[in-house]
py3Dmol code that shows the C-alpha trace and the ligand (Angstrom):
import py3Dmol

protein = """\
ATOM      1  CA  MET A   1       0.054   0.067  -0.044  1.00  0.00           C
ATOM      2  CA  GLU A   2       1.380   3.498  -0.901  1.00  0.00           C
ATOM      3  CA  ASN A   3       2.211   5.322   2.350  1.00  0.00           C
ATOM      4  CA  VAL A   4       0.033   8.177   2.064  1.00  0.00           C
ATOM      5  CA  ALA A   5       1.323  10.054   5.250  1.00  0.00           C
ATOM      6  CA  GLN A   6       4.601  10.436   3.193  1.00  0.00           C
ATOM      7  CA  ASP A   7       2.780  12.319   0.590  1.00  0.00           C
ATOM      8  CA  ALA A   8       0.131  14.390   2.629  1.00  0.00           C
ATOM      9  CA  PRO A   9       1.576  17.225   4.568  1.00  0.00           C
ATOM     10  CA  ALA A  10       1.203  16.590   8.266  1.00  0.00           C
ATOM     11  CA  PRO A  11      -0.193  19.200  10.712  1.00  0.00           C
ATOM     12  CA  HIS A  12       2.736  20.933  12.250  1.00  0.00           C
ATOM     13  CA  THR A  13       3.260  24.103  13.859  1.00  0.00           C
ATOM     14  CA  ALA A  14       4.688  27.363  11.737  1.00  0.00           C
ATOM     15  CA  GLY A  15       8.136  27.751  12.093  1.00  0.00           C
ATOM     16  CA  LEU A  16       9.179  24.300  13.100  1.00  0.00           C
ATOM     17  CA  PRO A  17      10.641  21.634  10.834  1.00  0.00           C
ATOM     18  CA  GLY A  18       9.036  18.324  10.061  1.00  0.00           C
ATOM     19  CA  GLY A  19       5.619  17.688   8.289  1.00  0.00           C
ATOM     20  CA  LYS A  20       6.341  14.592   6.385  1.00  0.00           C
ATOM     21  CA  ASN A  21       7.077  11.707   8.744  1.00  0.00           C
ATOM     22  CA  VAL A  22       6.584  13.601  11.908  1.00  0.00           C
ATOM     23  CA  ALA A  23       3.850  15.872  13.104  1.00  0.00           C
ATOM     24  CA  VAL A  24       4.381  18.616  15.724  1.00  0.00           C
ATOM     25  CA  GLU A  25       1.927  20.616  17.528  1.00  0.00           C
ATOM     26  CA  LEU A  26       2.571  23.132  20.194  1.00  0.00           C
ATOM     27  CA  ASP A  27      -0.241  23.703  22.598  1.00  0.00           C
ATOM     28  CA  ASP A  28       0.263  25.881  25.667  1.00  0.00           C
ATOM     29  CA  GLY A  29       3.660  24.776  26.628  1.00  0.00           C
ATOM     30  CA  ILE A  30       3.330  21.245  25.537  1.00  0.00           C
ATOM     31  CA  ALA A  31       5.011  20.028  22.139  1.00  0.00           C
ATOM     32  CA  TRP A  32       3.142  17.058  20.961  1.00  0.00           C
ATOM     33  CA  VAL A  33       5.654  15.196  18.642  1.00  0.00           C
ATOM     34  CA  ARG A  34       3.848  12.496  16.855  1.00  0.00           C
ATOM     35  CA  LEU A  35       5.477   9.875  14.424  1.00  0.00           C
ATOM     36  CA  ASN A  36       3.307  10.187  11.549  1.00  0.00           C
ATOM     37  CA  ARG A  37       3.304   7.235   9.371  1.00  0.00           C
ATOM     38  CA  PRO A  38       0.192   5.579  10.468  1.00  0.00           C
ATOM     39  CA  GLU A  39       0.033   3.337   7.285  1.00  0.00           C
ATOM     40  CA  LYS A  40       3.362   1.763   8.354  1.00  0.00           C
ATOM     41  CA  ARG A  41       2.449   1.726  11.989  1.00  0.00           C
ATOM     42  CA  ASN A  42       4.957   4.531  12.439  1.00  0.00           C
ATOM     43  CA  ALA A  43       7.767   2.189  11.635  1.00  0.00           C
ATOM     44  CA  MET A  44      10.860   4.209  11.907  1.00  0.00           C
ATOM     45  CA  SER A  45      12.925   4.955   8.649  1.00  0.00           C
ATOM     46  CA  VAL A  46      15.929   6.894   8.142  1.00  0.00           C
ATOM     47  CA  GLY A  47      13.855   9.905   6.700  1.00  0.00           C
ATOM     48  CA  LEU A  48      11.738  10.020   9.967  1.00  0.00           C
ATOM     49  CA  ALA A  49      15.127  10.165  11.747  1.00  0.00           C
ATOM     50  CA  GLU A  50      16.417  13.167   9.834  1.00  0.00           C
ATOM     51  CA  GLU A  51      13.218  14.861  10.609  1.00  0.00           C
ATOM     52  CA  MET A  52      13.200  14.142  14.362  1.00  0.00           C
ATOM     53  CA  ASN A  53      16.900  15.428  14.647  1.00  0.00           C
ATOM     54  CA  GLN A  54      15.510  18.639  13.047  1.00  0.00           C
ATOM     55  CA  ILE A  55      12.702  18.922  15.369  1.00  0.00           C
ATOM     56  CA  PHE A  56      14.480  18.232  18.646  1.00  0.00           C
ATOM     57  CA  ASP A  57      16.959  20.543  17.601  1.00  0.00           C
ATOM     58  CA  ALA A  58      14.439  23.324  17.013  1.00  0.00           C
ATOM     59  CA  LEU A  59      12.273  22.584  20.089  1.00  0.00           C
ATOM     60  CA  GLU A  60      15.354  22.782  22.343  1.00  0.00           C
ATOM     61  CA  ILE A  61      15.391  26.518  21.760  1.00  0.00           C
ATOM     62  CA  ASP A  62      11.892  27.262  21.206  1.00  0.00           C
ATOM     63  CA  ASP A  63      10.306  29.081  24.272  1.00  0.00           C
ATOM     64  CA  ARG A  64       6.809  27.823  23.154  1.00  0.00           C
ATOM     65  CA  CYS A  65       7.870  24.352  24.315  1.00  0.00           C
ATOM     66  CA  GLY A  66       8.359  23.390  27.892  1.00  0.00           C
ATOM     67  CA  VAL A  67       7.742  19.706  27.947  1.00  0.00           C
ATOM     68  CA  ILE A  68       7.786  17.138  24.928  1.00  0.00           C
ATOM     69  CA  VAL A  69       5.231  14.418  24.560  1.00  0.00           C
ATOM     70  CA  LEU A  70       6.477  11.775  22.109  1.00  0.00           C
ATOM     71  CA  THR A  71       3.657   9.431  20.675  1.00  0.00           C
ATOM     72  CA  GLY A  72       2.302   8.178  17.390  1.00  0.00           C
ATOM     73  CA  VAL A  73      -0.534   8.948  14.825  1.00  0.00           C
ATOM     74  CA  GLY A  74      -3.150   6.266  14.593  1.00  0.00           C
ATOM     75  CA  THR A  75      -2.853   2.610  16.102  1.00  0.00           C
ATOM     76  CA  ALA A  76       0.839   2.545  16.775  1.00  0.00           C
ATOM     77  CA  PHE A  77       3.352   4.237  19.045  1.00  0.00           C
ATOM     78  CA  SER A  78       5.936   2.744  16.649  1.00  0.00           C
ATOM     79  CA  ALA A  79       6.211  -0.795  15.135  1.00  0.00           C
ATOM     80  CA  GLY A  80      10.004  -0.465  15.563  1.00  0.00           C
ATOM     81  CA  MET A  81      12.671   0.052  12.860  1.00  0.00           C
ATOM     82  CA  ASP A  82      11.401   0.076   9.392  1.00  0.00           C
ATOM     83  CA  LEU A  83      12.167  -3.517   7.901  1.00  0.00           C
ATOM     84  CA  LYS A  84      12.122  -1.993   4.456  1.00  0.00           C
ATOM     85  CA  ASP A  85      13.337   1.627   4.582  1.00  0.00           C
ATOM     86  CA  PHE A  86      15.907   1.210   7.320  1.00  0.00           C
ATOM     87  CA  PHE A  87      17.031  -2.538   7.063  1.00  0.00           C
ATOM     88  CA  ARG A  88      16.655  -3.398   3.482  1.00  0.00           C
ATOM     89  CA  ALA A  89      17.327  -0.184   2.244  1.00  0.00           C
ATOM     90  CA  THR A  90      20.809   0.025   3.949  1.00  0.00           C
ATOM     91  CA  ASP A  91      21.664  -3.675   3.168  1.00  0.00           C
ATOM     92  CA  GLY A  92      23.235  -2.711  -0.075  1.00  0.00           C
ATOM     93  CA  LEU A  93      25.113   0.454   1.168  1.00  0.00           C
ATOM     94  CA  SER A  94      28.836   0.778   1.835  1.00  0.00           C
ATOM     95  CA  ASP A  95      29.781   0.584   5.544  1.00  0.00           C
ATOM     96  CA  VAL A  96      30.410   4.251   5.536  1.00  0.00           C
ATOM     97  CA  GLU A  97      26.935   5.180   4.107  1.00  0.00           C
ATOM     98  CA  ARG A  98      25.300   2.707   6.352  1.00  0.00           C
ATOM     99  CA  GLN A  99      27.098   4.240   9.396  1.00  0.00           C
ATOM    100  CA  ARG A 100      25.538   7.503   8.309  1.00  0.00           C
ATOM    101  CA  ALA A 101      22.267   6.129   8.260  1.00  0.00           C
ATOM    102  CA  TYR A 102      22.582   4.538  11.614  1.00  0.00           C
ATOM    103  CA  ARG A 103      23.977   7.719  12.984  1.00  0.00           C
ATOM    104  CA  SER A 104      20.708   9.833  12.284  1.00  0.00           C
ATOM    105  CA  THR A 105      18.690   7.206  14.173  1.00  0.00           C
ATOM    106  CA  ARG A 106      21.151   6.874  17.187  1.00  0.00           C
ATOM    107  CA  ALA A 107      21.205  10.804  17.362  1.00  0.00           C
ATOM    108  CA  TRP A 108      17.262  11.203  18.004  1.00  0.00           C
ATOM    109  CA  GLN A 109      16.516   7.701  19.675  1.00  0.00           C
ATOM    110  CA  TRP A 110      18.981   8.189  22.489  1.00  0.00           C
ATOM    111  CA  ARG A 111      21.932  10.457  22.247  1.00  0.00           C
ATOM    112  CA  THR A 112      19.535  13.483  22.137  1.00  0.00           C
ATOM    113  CA  LEU A 113      16.635  12.202  24.069  1.00  0.00           C
ATOM    114  CA  MET A 114      18.580  10.745  26.979  1.00  0.00           C
ATOM    115  CA  ASN A 115      20.154  14.189  27.752  1.00  0.00           C
ATOM    116  CA  TYR A 116      17.622  16.448  26.267  1.00  0.00           C
ATOM    117  CA  PRO A 117      17.361  19.870  28.176  1.00  0.00           C
ATOM    118  CA  LYS A 118      13.556  19.751  28.298  1.00  0.00           C
ATOM    119  CA  PRO A 119      11.393  16.996  30.073  1.00  0.00           C
ATOM    120  CA  THR A 120      10.175  14.332  27.847  1.00  0.00           C
ATOM    121  CA  ILE A 121       7.095  12.091  28.030  1.00  0.00           C
ATOM    122  CA  ALA A 122       6.519   9.069  25.997  1.00  0.00           C
ATOM    123  CA  MET A 123       2.693   8.439  25.433  1.00  0.00           C
ATOM    124  CA  VAL A 124       2.417   5.021  24.352  1.00  0.00           C
ATOM    125  CA  ASN A 125      -0.815   4.751  22.173  1.00  0.00           C
ATOM    126  CA  GLY A 126      -0.610   1.484  20.610  1.00  0.00           C
ATOM    127  CA  TRP A 127       1.711  -1.058  19.111  1.00  0.00           C
ATOM    128  CA  CYS A 128       5.258  -0.818  20.452  1.00  0.00           C
ATOM    129  CA  PHE A 129       7.964  -3.228  19.076  1.00  0.00           C
ATOM    130  CA  GLY A 130      11.744  -3.412  18.832  1.00  0.00           C
ATOM    131  CA  GLY A 131      13.558  -0.468  18.035  1.00  0.00           C
ATOM    132  CA  ALA A 132      10.763   1.644  19.627  1.00  0.00           C
ATOM    133  CA  PHE A 133      11.864   0.478  23.027  1.00  0.00           C
ATOM    134  CA  THR A 134      14.988   2.974  22.769  1.00  0.00           C
ATOM    135  CA  PRO A 135      13.161   6.356  22.604  1.00  0.00           C
ATOM    136  CA  LEU A 136      10.316   5.019  24.725  1.00  0.00           C
ATOM    137  CA  ILE A 137      13.204   4.352  27.564  1.00  0.00           C
ATOM    138  CA  CYS A 138      15.129   7.343  26.802  1.00  0.00           C
ATOM    139  CA  CYS A 139      12.245   9.759  27.573  1.00  0.00           C
ATOM    140  CA  ASP A 140      12.175  10.875  31.157  1.00  0.00           C
ATOM    141  CA  LEU A 141       8.709   9.297  31.900  1.00  0.00           C
ATOM    142  CA  ALA A 142       6.114   7.095  30.177  1.00  0.00           C
ATOM    143  CA  ILE A 143       2.208   6.646  30.242  1.00  0.00           C
ATOM    144  CA  ALA A 144       0.848   3.904  28.181  1.00  0.00           C
ATOM    145  CA  ASP A 145      -2.477   2.750  26.980  1.00  0.00           C
ATOM    146  CA  GLN A 146      -3.303  -0.300  29.192  1.00  0.00           C
ATOM    147  CA  ASP A 147      -4.057  -2.393  26.060  1.00  0.00           C
ATOM    148  CA  ALA A 148      -1.091  -1.096  24.259  1.00  0.00           C
ATOM    149  CA  VAL A 149       0.885  -4.120  22.850  1.00  0.00           C
ATOM    150  CA  PHE A 150       4.637  -4.320  23.425  1.00  0.00           C
ATOM    151  CA  GLY A 151       7.183  -6.787  22.135  1.00  0.00           C
ATOM    152  CA  LEU A 152      10.802  -7.480  21.570  1.00  0.00           C
ATOM    153  CA  SER A 153       9.886  -8.986  18.283  1.00  0.00           C
ATOM    154  CA  GLU A 154      13.426  -9.163  16.859  1.00  0.00           C
ATOM    155  CA  ILE A 155      13.950 -12.759  17.676  1.00  0.00           C
ATOM    156  CA  ASN A 156      10.741 -13.575  15.799  1.00  0.00           C
ATOM    157  CA  TRP A 157      12.159 -12.294  12.581  1.00  0.00           C
ATOM    158  CA  GLY A 158      15.725 -13.396  12.991  1.00  0.00           C
ATOM    159  CA  ILE A 159      17.812 -10.832  14.428  1.00  0.00           C
ATOM    160  CA  ILE A 160      19.193  -9.707  18.003  1.00  0.00           C
ATOM    161  CA  PRO A 161      17.548  -6.655  19.636  1.00  0.00           C
ATOM    162  CA  ALA A 162      20.714  -4.572  18.217  1.00  0.00           C
ATOM    163  CA  GLY A 163      20.697  -0.763  17.606  1.00  0.00           C
ATOM    164  CA  VAL A 164      20.934  -0.067  21.298  1.00  0.00           C
ATOM    165  CA  VAL A 165      17.632  -1.906  22.463  1.00  0.00           C
ATOM    166  CA  SER A 166      19.348  -4.618  24.517  1.00  0.00           C
ATOM    167  CA  LYS A 167      21.266  -1.882  26.609  1.00  0.00           C
ATOM    168  CA  ALA A 168      18.301   0.328  26.931  1.00  0.00           C
ATOM    169  CA  ILE A 169      16.054  -2.596  28.143  1.00  0.00           C
ATOM    170  CA  SER A 170      18.877  -3.240  30.852  1.00  0.00           C
ATOM    171  CA  THR A 171      18.557   0.006  32.417  1.00  0.00           C
ATOM    172  CA  VAL A 172      14.734  -0.396  33.348  1.00  0.00           C
ATOM    173  CA  MET A 173      14.141  -4.189  33.333  1.00  0.00           C
ATOM    174  CA  GLY A 174      15.401  -6.629  35.600  1.00  0.00           C
ATOM    175  CA  ASP A 175      17.630  -9.505  33.973  1.00  0.00           C
ATOM    176  CA  ARG A 176      15.178 -12.243  34.061  1.00  0.00           C
ATOM    177  CA  GLN A 177      12.356 -10.155  32.667  1.00  0.00           C
ATOM    178  CA  ALA A 178      14.402  -8.628  29.925  1.00  0.00           C
ATOM    179  CA  LEU A 179      15.988 -11.849  28.781  1.00  0.00           C
ATOM    180  CA  TYR A 180      12.396 -13.489  28.833  1.00  0.00           C
ATOM    181  CA  TYR A 181      11.138 -11.111  26.289  1.00  0.00           C
ATOM    182  CA  VAL A 182      14.445 -10.885  24.325  1.00  0.00           C
ATOM    183  CA  MET A 183      14.420 -14.734  24.059  1.00  0.00           C
ATOM    184  CA  THR A 184      10.609 -15.460  23.481  1.00  0.00           C
ATOM    185  CA  GLY A 185       9.537 -12.386  21.583  1.00  0.00           C
ATOM    186  CA  GLU A 186       6.208 -12.671  23.470  1.00  0.00           C
ATOM    187  CA  GLN A 187       3.948  -9.644  23.606  1.00  0.00           C
ATOM    188  CA  PHE A 188       2.811  -7.943  26.850  1.00  0.00           C
ATOM    189  CA  ASN A 189       0.160  -4.960  27.307  1.00  0.00           C
ATOM    190  CA  GLY A 190       0.481  -1.654  29.066  1.00  0.00           C
ATOM    191  CA  THR A 191      -0.447  -2.991  32.404  1.00  0.00           C
ATOM    192  CA  LYS A 192       2.368  -5.359  32.386  1.00  0.00           C
ATOM    193  CA  ALA A 193       4.826  -2.706  30.989  1.00  0.00           C
ATOM    194  CA  VAL A 194       4.161  -0.761  34.343  1.00  0.00           C
ATOM    195  CA  GLU A 195       5.279  -3.955  36.280  1.00  0.00           C
ATOM    196  CA  LEU A 196       8.292  -4.346  34.187  1.00  0.00           C
ATOM    197  CA  GLY A 197       9.306  -0.787  34.882  1.00  0.00           C
ATOM    198  CA  LEU A 198       9.111   0.312  31.249  1.00  0.00           C
ATOM    199  CA  VAL A 199       6.368   2.845  31.755  1.00  0.00           C
ATOM    200  CA  ASN A 200       5.144   4.672  34.872  1.00  0.00           C
ATOM    201  CA  GLU A 201       1.355   4.353  34.378  1.00  0.00           C
ATOM    202  CA  ALA A 202      -0.943   2.534  32.268  1.00  0.00           C
ATOM    203  CA  VAL A 203      -4.485   4.020  31.737  1.00  0.00           C
ATOM    204  CA  PRO A 204      -7.717   3.345  29.650  1.00  0.00           C
ATOM    205  CA  ALA A 205      -7.426   4.667  26.024  1.00  0.00           C
ATOM    206  CA  ASP A 206      -9.772   7.171  26.549  1.00  0.00           C
ATOM    207  CA  ARG A 207      -7.967   8.738  29.299  1.00  0.00           C
ATOM    208  CA  LEU A 208      -4.490   8.434  27.852  1.00  0.00           C
ATOM    209  CA  GLU A 209      -4.349  11.981  26.546  1.00  0.00           C
ATOM    210  CA  GLN A 210      -5.981  13.431  29.525  1.00  0.00           C
ATOM    211  CA  ARG A 211      -3.412  11.938  31.950  1.00  0.00           C
ATOM    212  CA  THR A 212      -0.498  12.675  29.790  1.00  0.00           C
ATOM    213  CA  THR A 213      -1.438  16.301  29.573  1.00  0.00           C
ATOM    214  CA  GLN A 214      -2.093  16.387  33.381  1.00  0.00           C
ATOM    215  CA  LEU A 215       1.463  15.053  33.983  1.00  0.00           C
ATOM    216  CA  ALA A 216       2.902  17.527  31.363  1.00  0.00           C
ATOM    217  CA  ARG A 217       1.034  20.394  33.298  1.00  0.00           C
ATOM    218  CA  ASN A 218       2.595  19.440  36.581  1.00  0.00           C
ATOM    219  CA  LEU A 219       6.121  19.568  35.092  1.00  0.00           C
ATOM    220  CA  LEU A 220       5.324  22.874  33.537  1.00  0.00           C
ATOM    221  CA  GLY A 221       4.495  24.267  36.883  1.00  0.00           C
ATOM    222  CA  LYS A 222       8.080  23.486  38.226  1.00  0.00           C
ATOM    223  CA  ASN A 223      11.102  25.726  38.007  1.00  0.00           C
ATOM    224  CA  PRO A 224      12.686  24.603  34.694  1.00  0.00           C
ATOM    225  CA  THR A 225      16.194  25.122  35.598  1.00  0.00           C
ATOM    226  CA  VAL A 226      16.097  23.162  38.680  1.00  0.00           C
ATOM    227  CA  LEU A 227      13.978  20.565  36.595  1.00  0.00           C
ATOM    228  CA  ARG A 228      16.587  20.199  33.943  1.00  0.00           C
ATOM    229  CA  GLN A 229      19.296  20.071  36.600  1.00  0.00           C
ATOM    230  CA  ALA A 230      17.664  17.385  38.507  1.00  0.00           C
ATOM    231  CA  ARG A 231      16.864  15.016  35.557  1.00  0.00           C
ATOM    232  CA  ALA A 232      20.484  15.403  34.413  1.00  0.00           C
ATOM    233  CA  ALA A 233      21.994  14.725  37.852  1.00  0.00           C
ATOM    234  CA  TYR A 234      19.987  11.641  38.299  1.00  0.00           C
ATOM    235  CA  LYS A 235      20.996  10.388  34.893  1.00  0.00           C
ATOM    236  CA  TYR A 236      24.757  10.892  35.406  1.00  0.00           C
ATOM    237  CA  VAL A 237      24.929   9.588  38.864  1.00  0.00           C
ATOM    238  CA  ARG A 238      23.747   6.323  37.640  1.00  0.00           C
ATOM    239  CA  GLU A 239      27.211   5.610  36.283  1.00  0.00           C
ATOM    240  CA  MET A 240      29.313   6.917  39.288  1.00  0.00           C
ATOM    241  CA  ASN A 241      30.160   5.315  42.574  1.00  0.00           C
ATOM    242  CA  TRP A 242      28.983   6.923  45.981  1.00  0.00           C
ATOM    243  CA  GLU A 243      31.872   9.142  46.599  1.00  0.00           C
ATOM    244  CA  GLN A 244      32.069  10.390  43.136  1.00  0.00           C
ATOM    245  CA  ALA A 245      28.259  10.873  43.185  1.00  0.00           C
ATOM    246  CA  ALA A 246      28.437  13.220  46.400  1.00  0.00           C
ATOM    247  CA  GLU A 247      31.084  15.184  44.943  1.00  0.00           C
ATOM    248  CA  TYR A 248      29.249  15.818  41.717  1.00  0.00           C
ATOM    249  CA  LEU A 249      25.960  16.367  43.151  1.00  0.00           C
ATOM    250  CA  THR A 250      27.156  19.028  45.694  1.00  0.00           C
ATOM    251  CA  ALA A 251      28.790  20.517  42.749  1.00  0.00           C
ATOM    252  CA  LYS A 252      25.672  20.390  40.626  1.00  0.00           C
ATOM    253  CA  ALA A 253      23.545  21.790  43.240  1.00  0.00           C
ATOM    254  CA  ASP A 254      25.902  24.812  43.706  1.00  0.00           C
ATOM    255  CA  GLN A 255      25.835  25.275  39.919  1.00  0.00           C
ATOM    256  CA  THR A 256      21.995  25.165  39.952  1.00  0.00           C
ATOM    257  CA  HIS A 257      21.771  27.590  42.541  1.00  0.00           C
ATOM    258  CA  PHE A 258      24.090  29.869  40.544  1.00  0.00           C
ATOM    259  CA  ILE A 259      22.559  29.516  37.214  1.00  0.00           C
ATOM    260  CA  ASP A 260      18.850  29.693  38.246  1.00  0.00           C
ATOM    261  CA  PRO A 261      17.479  33.040  37.151  1.00  0.00           C
ATOM    262  CA  GLU A 262      14.533  32.407  39.171  1.00  0.00           C
ATOM    263  CA  LYS A 263      16.408  32.065  42.387  1.00  0.00           C
ATOM    264  CA  GLY A 264      14.106  29.223  43.388  1.00  0.00           C
ATOM    265  CA  ARG A 265      16.155  27.987  46.506  1.00  0.00           C
ATOM    266  CA  ALA A 266      15.906  31.522  48.103  1.00  0.00           C
ATOM    267  CA  LYS A 267      12.179  31.592  47.368  1.00  0.00           C
ATOM    268  CA  GLY A 268      11.495  28.315  48.640  1.00  0.00           C
ATOM    269  CA  LEU A 269      13.280  28.887  51.865  1.00  0.00           C
ATOM    270  CA  GLN A 270      11.843  32.404  52.398  1.00  0.00           C
ATOM    271  CA  GLN A 271       8.109  31.338  51.626  1.00  0.00           C
ATOM    272  CA  PHE A 272       8.557  28.103  54.099  1.00  0.00           C
ATOM    273  CA  LEU A 273      10.676  29.401  56.774  1.00  0.00           C
ATOM    274  CA  ASP A 274       9.853  33.080  57.132  1.00  0.00           C
ATOM    275  CA  GLU A 275       6.426  33.733  55.455  1.00  0.00           C
ATOM    276  CA  LYS A 276       5.172  30.209  56.161  1.00  0.00           C
ATOM    277  CA  SER A 277       2.998  30.504  53.118  1.00  0.00           C
ATOM    278  CA  PHE A 278       3.623  26.978  51.683  1.00  0.00           C
ATOM    279  CA  ARG A 279       4.832  23.640  52.575  1.00  0.00           C
ATOM    280  CA  PRO A 280       7.508  22.040  50.367  1.00  0.00           C
ATOM    281  CA  GLY A 281       6.278  18.586  51.196  1.00  0.00           C
ATOM    282  CA  LEU A 282       2.893  19.268  49.781  1.00  0.00           C
ATOM    283  CA  GLY A 283       3.544  21.565  46.567  1.00  0.00           C
ATOM    284  CA  ASN A 284       5.526  24.301  44.771  1.00  0.00           C
ATOM    285  CA  TYR A 285       6.686  27.498  46.185  1.00  0.00           C
ATOM    286  CA  ALA A 286       4.699  30.367  44.443  1.00  0.00           C
ATOM    287  CA  ARG A 287       6.580  31.370  41.336  1.00  0.00           C
ATOM    288  CA  GLU A 288       6.093  34.694  39.658  1.00  0.00           C
TER     289      GLU A 288
END
"""
ligand_1 = """\
48
LIG
N 8.839 -1.938 9.253
C 8.206 -1.928 7.671
N 7.121 -1.866 7.465
C 6.241 -2.125 8.505
C 6.598 -2.394 9.984
C 7.911 -2.235 10.134
N 8.531 -2.418 11.413
N 5.364 -2.539 10.782
C 4.494 -2.475 9.914
N 4.887 -2.122 8.720
C 3.923 -2.105 7.470
C 3.506 -3.261 6.801
O 4.691 -3.875 6.133
C 2.245 -2.888 6.156
O 2.730 -2.414 4.996
P 1.961 -2.607 3.347
O 0.504 -1.878 3.840
O 2.654 -1.762 2.376
O 1.580 -3.999 3.384
C 1.738 -1.846 6.968
O 2.873 -1.349 7.782
C 0.660 -2.244 7.987
O 1.041 -3.410 8.566
P 0.288 -4.629 9.014
O 1.111 -5.764 9.542
O -0.849 -4.904 7.934
O -0.552 -4.028 10.373
P -1.353 -4.616 11.466
O -2.087 -3.458 12.130
O -2.223 -5.786 11.065
O -0.272 -5.141 12.636
C 1.960 -4.877 13.677
C 0.753 -4.318 13.239
C 2.782 -3.820 14.378
C 1.659 -6.006 14.496
C 2.781 -5.563 12.504
O 2.857 -4.547 11.255
C 4.140 -6.001 12.678
O 4.306 -7.054 13.294
N 5.169 -5.151 12.412
C 6.496 -5.435 12.713
C 6.819 -5.267 14.113
C 8.378 -5.613 14.443
O 8.802 -6.719 14.563
N 9.144 -4.506 14.608
C 10.402 -4.615 15.103
C 11.408 -4.160 14.140
S 12.962 -4.295 14.892
"""
view = py3Dmol.view(width=600, height=400)
view.addModel(protein, "pdb")
view.setStyle({"model": 0}, {"cartoon": {"style": "trace"}})
view.addModel(ligand_1, "xyz")
view.setStyle({"model": 1}, {"stick": {}})
view.zoomTo()
view.show()
């Protein structure tokens, strides 16, 4: 079947790249970034990767975007790497050309997403297979349709979970569970994905967007500098020992205090200790 999504211009916001394989919509601080190849179940091609790289680059410095939601148009979050436009199409290339294609995919799926300066939420709205686990895991948070279907299907068609899928799953799933799905290729649903640590929550399909928006709004209410620093600090300390982590976190906390234009720490202390106008355990300090 012809992929009509490739031909029809997708809805996207003026001034932002994309429009062919990815649709971007900005709504009150939230950038909805949608894989937009529904006829191909949002399988990820090299062209899609190139668009994603441009979009993430643009959103990074776009003040209209405070939080990114990554999701898919239609019945799929993503059916993984495109077997035709990624695997077969790169089979005949020279190694140098193949590495170029791989680089585009690696860039957005994990190098960019993992350390992106704005918070990211994956909203898993349907099929989620193979390579799709990488951007899913590299988003900070994830909410799934409880009936979404997940699977490490690589074994079913004769490859190993490569790209960086095996590494990505090892950061959120236990070894027994990860190997079970790597080796069997069995499917599981959104509710099971919560149990496995792949997503934070699973909700009925008709509440998916509402719950994701609510979570995004919560994040938009935080001091963005402190939020960025907190996410980065957490991700970096995972690779450090305790002594290194303590040193690094002390320095990161001082840096946060220094660079925060909002001077959140001082406000928080003042509003709790002096003005007694809020309780940090129960909510945010008042931001102007
Ligand atoms: N790569 C390339 N094309 C894909 C694709 C993929 N990963 N996933 C789906 N498509 C294409 C199909 O080839 C089909 O194209 P066509 O209309 O030109 O024939 C179209 O998308 C619809 O797919 P179809 O299988 O008919 O949809 P479905 O809703 O019945 O099933 C899936 C959906 C996701 C279960 C099924 O498409 C599938 O198993 N896809 C592969 C998933 C996978 O193993 N991904 C891992 C890659 S590492």
